[in-house]
N, C-alpha and C positions, 0 to 999 in steps of 0.2 A: 543520431542524428542531430546536425548544427541547428537546424532552425528551431527545432523542439517537437514536442508531441501535441496532435491536435485532441481536443474533447473525444472524437469518434476513436482515436488510436489509444488512448488512454482507457476508455471503455472496453476495446477490445483486449487488451494486457490485464485489466484487472476485474472484469465482470461485472463492475458499478454501472447504474444508471446514469444517463445524461442529465437527469434532473436532479440526482444525488450529488454529481459533480458541480453543478452549477451552484445548489444550495450551501456544498462546503467553500466554494468561493466567495459566495455573497456573506457568509459567515465569518470569513477569514482563516478558515483550518487550514488551506492549501490556496495561495493567492496565485495564479498563472501569471505571465505576462501577457500583454494585449499587442495584437497587430490588427488595427482596426476593429470589427467586432469579434475576431476569433480569439480564442484563448488558446496558449500555447505553454506546454508545460516541460519543464526541464526534466531530465534525468533524475535529478534529486527530488522534485517536486513527486514524480511518478513513483519513486522508493517510497516516498512518506504516504502517498495514498494507498499503496499495497500495503503497509505495515499498520494504516487506520483501518482498512477493509478486514485485515485479519483479527485485530482487535474487537472490532464490532462483530465478527463472526463468532468470537469466542464469549462474546454476552457481555462486553463493556458497554455502559450506557455513552452518549457521545460526550456528555458534560466529562466524564472518567476519562475518555480519549483524548478530549483536549488537554486536561491536566498531565497526563503520560505524556504527550508531545511537547508539551512546554517543559516538563521534567528534562526528556531526552534533550532539548535542545541547549538546556542549560548545563546539564552533565555532559555533554559530549563535546560542546564548546564549538562545533561545526555541525554542519547538515550530517544527517542520518547516513545519506548514500557514501559520503566519504569515510565516515568511522567505519560503516559496515565493510566497505570496500577494502580499506587497510589494516582491519584487524581481522584474525579468521573467523571468530566467533563472537559474537555479541548476543547477550541473551537478556532480557526484560523480563524481570519476575515481578509480582505483586499478591499481596494476601488481600486486596481491597482497600488497605490503609495505606501500607508502605509499598514503595516501589524502588527495584533495586535495578542496577546493570551491572552485569557480570561477565567477564571474558574468561573467565577460567572454570574447567570442570570442579576444581577445589573448592573455589567460591561459591559456585552454584550449591556445592552439596552442604557446604556450610549454613546458607540459608534455608535449604530445605531441613537441616537438622535442627535448626533453633526456631523456626516457625511453629506456633502451637494452631495454627489452621491452614487449611487448603492453599495452595499458592499456584498460580496462573503462570506458566512459563512458555515464553514465545521466543523463538532465535530470528532476532534480526537480522542477522547475517542471511540465514536461507531464504527471507522474504526477499531481501535485495538480490539475492543470487536468482531466484525463480524469475524475478523482472527482467534481468540481465539476460538469461536464457530465452526469455519469451521475446527479448529485443531481438535477437540474435537469430532466432527463427523467423520473425516478422520480416528481418531485413533480407533474408534469402526468399522470401514469397514475394510475389506481386503485390501492391499495394491493393485492396480491396475493401468494400465496405462488408462482404460477404464474410462473417465471421464463422469460424469451426466452433460450434456451440460445445462440443465433446471434449474440444481441447481447453477452451476456456474454463468449462466445469471442472474439469481435472486439475486445473492452477489454482482455481479460487473455490470450490466447494459449491458452487453457486447451482441451482437445480435448471433442468433443461427448460421448464417452463418459464422460471424468470428471466433467463437467457433469451429464449425465443421472443418474449415481449421486447427485451431490451434490443435483440436484433432487429426488430421490425421498425423500434422508434429510430435507430441508426441508421436505417435505410431511408427513413422518411426525412432524416436530419442531415443526411451526406453532403449538404451543401456548406456545413461549418468547416 
């Protein structure tokens, strides 16, 4: 989408709430461009939001997620979306203290073998591919504020109750 994704569309693709998205903008975690009062998110922003959501679902604190996202930007040298699209598999591994970016099965095994504590592993490429697939599916459907709760829950792991509340808020805020 050339003009960007609205907050409502980001909520639909990721399953987070409008308030959470606004809060992340206010704190500088993901800063969309503005068009009047509207926030417009790029594909790169959307991929980063999806990774942040996945890390939060895996139990990382927001402070830790900030560190991880900063590390990713420094290590990759470009936006996550570009790196994950260009490389077949990028994995983020952390033991809570150290953060590793690996792109081969052998290097992942090396980290796991040498670790003395549990490792959290997230395939960043898979997260980006899920967003790309959601966008392709969404672009074939007519635009609507009526979210398919089961579809979003399957993509994000959110509870139906949580998504139904988000859907109600989205309907009220559809003017964004």
